C-alpha positions in Angstrom: 9.0 -7.5 -12.7 7.3 -8.1 -9.3 5.3 -5.2 -7.8 5.2 -4.2 -4.2 2.5 -2.0 -2.8 3.4 -0.2 0.4 0.5 1.0 2.6 1.1 3.6 5.2 -0.5 3.7 8.7 -2.5 6.3 10.7 -2.3 9.3 10.7 0.5 9.2 8.2 1.2 9.3 4.5 3.4 7.7 1.9 6.6 9.5 3.1 7.1 7.1 6.0 8.1 4.5 3.4 10.8 6.7 1.8 13.8 5.1 3.7 12.7 1.6 2.7 12.0 2.6 -0.9 15.5 4.0 -1.1 16.9 0.7 -0.1 14.8 -1.8 -2.2 16.4 -3.4 -5.2 15.6 -1.7 -8.5 14.3 -5.0 -9.8 11.2 -4.5 -7.7 8.5 -2.1 -9.0 7.4 -0.2 -5.9 4.2 1.8 -5.4 3.5 3.8 -2.2 0.3 5.8 -2.6 -1.4 8.1 -0.2 -4.6 6.5 1.1 -7.9 8.3 0.5 -8.0 11.4 2.7 -4.3 11.2 3.4 -1.4 13.1 2.0 -2.2 14.4 -1.5 -5.2 12.1 -2.0 -8.7 13.7 -1.6 -11.2 12.3 0.9 -13.9 10.5 -1.2 -17.6 11.2 -0.6 -18.1 7.7 1.0 -17.9 6.3 4.5 -14.4 4.9 4.7 -14.0 1.3 6.0 -11.1 -1.1 5.7 -12.9 -2.7 2.8 -13.3 0.6 1.1 -9.6 1.4 1.5 -8.9 -2.1 0.1 -11.2 -1.6 -2.9 -9.5 1.7 -3.7 -6.1 0.1 -3.7 -7.3 -2.8 -5.8 -8.7 -0.4 -8.3 -5.5 1.5 -8.3 -3.6 -1.6 -9.2 -6.2 -2.4 -11.9 -5.5 1.0 -13.4 -1.8 0.1 -13.6 -2.5 -3.3 -15.2 -1.1 -5.2 -12.2 -3.2 -8.3 -11.6 -1.1 -9.8 -8.8 1.2 -8.1 -6.4 2.9 -8.0 -3.0 1.6 -5.8 -0.2 3.3 -4.4 2.9 1.0 -2.7 5.4 2.1 -0.6 8.4 -0.3 -0.6 11.4 -3.6 0.5 9.8 -2.1 -0.6 6.5 -2.0 -4.1 7.9 -5.8 -3.9 8.6 -6.2 -3.0 5.0 -4.1 -5.9 3.9 -6.4 -8.2 5.9 -9.3 -6.7 4.0 -7.6 -7.2 0.6 -7.0 -10.8 1.6 -10.7 -11.2 2.3 -11.9 -9.5 -0.8 -9.4 -10.6 -3.4 -6.9 -13.2 -2.0 -6.0 -14.3 -5.6 -4.5 -10.9 -6.2 -2.0 -11.0 -3.3 1.2 -12.8 -4.0 2.6 -12.2 -0.5 2.2 -9.8 2.3 4.0 -8.1 5.2 2.3 -7.0 8.4 4.4 -4.2 9.9 3.6 -3.3 13.5 0.0 -4.5 12.9 -2.5 -6.6 14.7 -5.4 -9.0 13.9 -7.5 -8.2 16.9 -10.2 -5.5 16.7 -10.5 -2.5 19.0 -12.2 -3.2 22.4 -14.9 -0.9 23.7 -12.5 1.5 25.3 -10.4 1.6 22.1 -13.4 2.5 20.0 -14.4 5.3 22.4 -10.8 6.7 22.2 -11.0 6.6 18.4 -14.2 8.6 18.4 -12.8 11.1 20.8 -9.7 11.6 18.6 -11.9 11.9 15.5 -14.1 14.6 17.1 -11.1 16.5 18.4 -9.3 16.4 15.0 -12.4 17.7 13.3 -12.5 20.7 15.7 -8.8 21.4 16.1 -6.9 19.8 13.2 -4.2 17.2 13.6 -1.6 19.4 15.4 -2.3 17.9 18.8 -1.5 14.4 17.4 1.9 15.7 16.2 2.6 16.7 19.7 1.8 13.3 21.3 2.0 10.5 18.8 5.6 10.6 17.6 7.2 9.9 21.0 4.8 7.0 21.6 5.5 5.6 18.2 9.3 5.3 18.4 11.6 3.1 20.5 13.9 4.1 23.3 16.6 5.6 21.1 15.1 6.6 17.7 17.6 7.4 14.9 18.2 11.1 14.2 15.4 12.8 12.3 12.7 10.1 12.9 10.7 12.2 15.4 10.9 15.3 13.1 9.7 13.2 10.2 6.7 11.9 12.1 5.8 15.4 13.4 6.0 16.9 10.0 3.9 14.2 8.4 1.2 14.3 11.1 1.0 18.1 11.0 0.3 17.9 7.2 -2.5 15.4 7.7 -6.0 16.2 6.4 -8.2 16.6 9.5 -11.3 15.0 7.9 -9.2 12.2 6.5 -7.7 11.5 10.0 -11.2 11.4 11.5 -12.5 9.1 8.9 -9.5 6.7 9.3 -10.0 6.7 13.1 -13.6 5.7 12.7 -12.8 3.1 10.1 -10.3 1.5 12.5 -12.8 1.5 15.3 -15.3 -0.4 13.1 -12.8 -2.9 11.6 -13.6 -6.6 12.1 -11.6 -9.2 14.0 -9.1 -10.7 11.5 -8.1 -13.5 13.8 -10.6 -16.0 12.3 -9.0 -15.6 8.8 -5.4 -16.1 9.9 -5.4 -19.8 9.4 -6.8 -19.5 5.9 -4.1 -17.2 4.6 -2.3 -19.1 1.9 0.3 -16.6 0.6 3.7 -16.0 2.1 3.5 -13.6 5.1 6.2 -11.7 7.0 5.3 -10.1 10.3 7.5 -7.3 11.6 7.4 -6.7 15.4 9.1 -3.8 17.1 10.6 -5.1 20.3 10.0 -1.7 21.9 6.5 -1.1 20.4 4.3 0.8 22.9 1.2 0.6 20.6 1.0 -3.0 19.5 2.3 -5.3 22.3 5.1 -7.5 20.8 3.5 -10.6 22.3 0.4 -9.8 20.2 2.4 -9.6 17.0 4.0 -12.9 17.9 0.7 -14.6 18.5 -0.7 -13.2 15.2 2.3 -14.5 13.2 1.9 -18.0 14.9 -1.7 -18.1 13.7 -0.7 -17.7 10.0 0.5 -20.9 8.4 4.2 -20.5 7.5 4.5 -16.9 8.5 7.9 -15.5 9.3 8.2 -13.3 12.4 10.9 -10.6 12.2 11.9 -9.0 15.4 13.0 -5.3 15.0 15.1 -5.1 18.1 15.8 -1.3 18.1 12.3 -0.3 16.9 9.0 0.9 18.4 6.0 1.1 16.2 7.7 2.5 13.0 10.5 0.1 12.0 10.4 1.4 8.4 11.9 4.6 9.9 13.9 3.1 12.7 15.4 0.1 11.0 14.9 0.6 7.3 17.8 -1.6 6.3 16.2 -4.6 8.0 12.7 -3.9 6.7 14.0 -3.4 3.1 16.1 -6.6 3.3 13.2 -8.7 4.5 10.8 -7.2 2.0 13.2 -7.9 -0.8 13.4 -11.5 0.4 9.6 -11.8 0.3 9.2 -10.5 -3.2 10.0 -13.1 -5.8 
């Protein structure tokens, strides 16, 4: 049985994948963990980086006796997928980049991440629940999507959110590795994404040999919540 690892984005947890998990074939073994410092997973006593998240997940799969598997990463989860492909490409049977990007943050983006990290450490994640959901969705999100995002963000661990923000700010440029990716890749792009420009997703997909670009016409940055049927169908097609 093929195994699919689902990696959530920032500042979220495993619950964002529930609509997709409910639609995936039972023949696929699906694992959707909370990242370190997210959801129910404690924040470890190390400085988190994309490589550190990747090592944590590789060890998780080792513990389950899964040597090779598929990975779908949403937003920050895509950055972690790039790290896994750098650290252990032989472990990845195929990948999906969902509303993600290869480019690193620019100077302004890094400053914004640090501002968010410091504010979360002082106030908690509540202010993000008031601003991020509307930015993350498309023009007409399905019923309940905004409520789900608000609830998940409100539950986020402040120190985990701050650590993730700093890890994203420090992530390397993945563009140079695109041409060397040898496993099948599907890139999902929300046509109404306000966070990752659709043209950037398209350019990333074109840089990966043989990658398939899937346009999510009714989605913003969270197609797994906005168009779960499409995402589940494409993931099922990826996993052999």
